[in-house]
C-alpha positions in Angstrom: -29.3 15.2 -2.0 -25.5 15.1 -1.3 -23.4 17.2 -3.6 -20.5 15.5 -5.4 -17.2 15.9 -3.6 -13.9 15.4 -5.5 -10.2 15.9 -5.2 -7.2 15.4 -7.3 -4.4 13.2 -5.9 -1.6 15.6 -5.1 0.0 14.9 -1.7 0.6 11.9 0.4 3.2 10.8 3.0 4.6 7.4 2.5 7.3 5.7 4.7 8.9 2.3 5.1 10.9 1.4 8.2 13.7 -1.1 8.3 13.5 -1.2 12.1 15.8 1.8 12.6 13.6 4.7 11.7 11.0 5.4 9.0 12.3 6.6 5.7 10.0 8.7 3.5 9.7 7.9 -0.2 6.7 9.9 -1.3 8.8 12.3 -3.4 9.9 9.3 -5.7 6.3 8.0 -5.9 4.4 8.5 -9.1 1.3 6.4 -8.4 0.0 4.2 -5.6 -3.0 2.1 -4.9 -4.0 0.2 -1.7 -5.6 -2.9 -3.2 -8.1 -5.1 -1.3 -7.9 -8.6 -2.8 -9.8 -10.2 0.1 -12.3 -12.8 -1.2 -15.9 -13.1 0.0 -15.4 -16.4 1.9 -17.0 -19.7 1.3 -20.8 -20.3 1.6 -21.9 -23.5 3.2 -25.4 -25.0 3.5 -27.0 -27.5 5.9 -30.5 -29.0 5.9 -31.9 -26.9 8.8 -34.3 -23.9 8.0 -31.5 -21.3 8.5 -28.9 -23.6 7.2 -26.5 -21.1 5.5 -23.2 -19.8 6.9 -20.0 -18.3 5.6 -16.4 -19.0 6.4 -14.6 -15.7 6.6 -11.8 -15.1 4.1 -8.4 -14.1 5.3 -7.5 -10.5 4.6 -5.4 -10.0 1.5 -4.2 -6.5 0.8 -1.4 -5.2 -1.4 0.3 -1.9 -2.1 0.8 -1.3 -5.9 3.4 1.3 -6.3 5.2 3.1 -9.2 8.3 5.0 -8.4 10.9 7.0 -10.3 13.9 4.6 -10.0 16.4 5.9 -7.5 19.6 3.8 -7.0 21.4 6.3 -4.6 22.2 4.8 -1.2 19.0 6.3 0.3 16.8 5.8 -2.8 13.7 3.6 -3.0 15.2 1.2 -5.6 18.3 0.5 -3.5 16.1 0.2 -0.3 13.8 -2.4 -1.9 16.7 -4.4 -3.3 18.7 -4.3 -0.1 15.7 -5.5 2.0 14.2 -7.9 -0.5 12.0 -10.4 1.2 12.0 -8.6 4.6 8.8 -7.7 6.4 8.8 -4.0 7.4 6.4 -1.4 8.8 4.7 1.0 6.4 2.6 4.1 6.8 0.6 5.8 4.1 -1.1 9.2 4.9 -3.7 10.2 2.3 -4.6 14.0 2.2 -2.3 14.9 5.1 -2.8 18.6 4.3 -6.6 18.5 4.7 -7.6 18.1 8.3 -11.2 16.8 7.6 -10.0 14.2 5.1 -6.6 13.1 6.5 -6.7 9.3 6.7 -3.9 6.8 7.2 -3.2 3.1 6.5 -0.4 1.5 8.6 0.8 -2.1 8.9 3.5 -4.5 7.8 4.4 -5.4 4.2 6.8 -7.8 2.6 9.4 -6.0 0.5 10.2 -7.1 -3.0 13.1 -6.1 -5.2 11.9 -4.3 -8.3 12.5 -5.3 -11.9 15.3 -3.2 -13.4 15.8 -1.8 -16.9 13.7 -0.4 -19.7 13.9 1.3 -23.0 16.9 3.4 -24.2 16.5 7.1 -23.4 13.4 6.6 -21.2 13.1 7.6 -17.6 13.7 4.5 -15.5 10.7 3.5 -13.4 10.3 1.1 -10.5 7.0 -0.8 -10.4 6.4 -3.1 -7.5 3.5 -4.8 -5.6 4.2 -5.1 -1.9 2.1 -7.8 -0.1 0.5 -6.4 3.1 0.6 -8.8 6.0 -2.9 -9.0 7.4 -5.3 -6.1 7.2 -3.8 -2.6 7.4 -5.0 -0.4 10.2 -7.1 2.4 8.9 -7.2 5.6 11.0 -9.1 8.9 10.5 -6.2 11.2 11.6 -7.7 14.7 11.1 -11.1 14.4 12.8 
């Protein structure tokens, strides 16, 4: 029987590239989730004995991110707003410090300017869902 294996989320590397060079934003990131919203495809039937087939669904992925807002010229809030609607490269390295578990997702995503504001005397947060173009490339880096 396989023993349970668990880790706490502690360290990632996350970058967006505006075509010049990748900019790392993991130090502003509070939470992240690579979301697979791809459907199952459509099932079709015919009258032959093996008359069942599926139309494949198009990949539909998203990056759900929560950042501490950063409006400095090199901050994530400023970057997302300045590049609103642009398609850029992204790279997300999960467990980059653990050789046997280091995995990476890379691809293109469409940037979206974040909502701005919040409650008085609260830390300003930036929540955004970035639409991934196609299916991100998954790579086992450390093995």
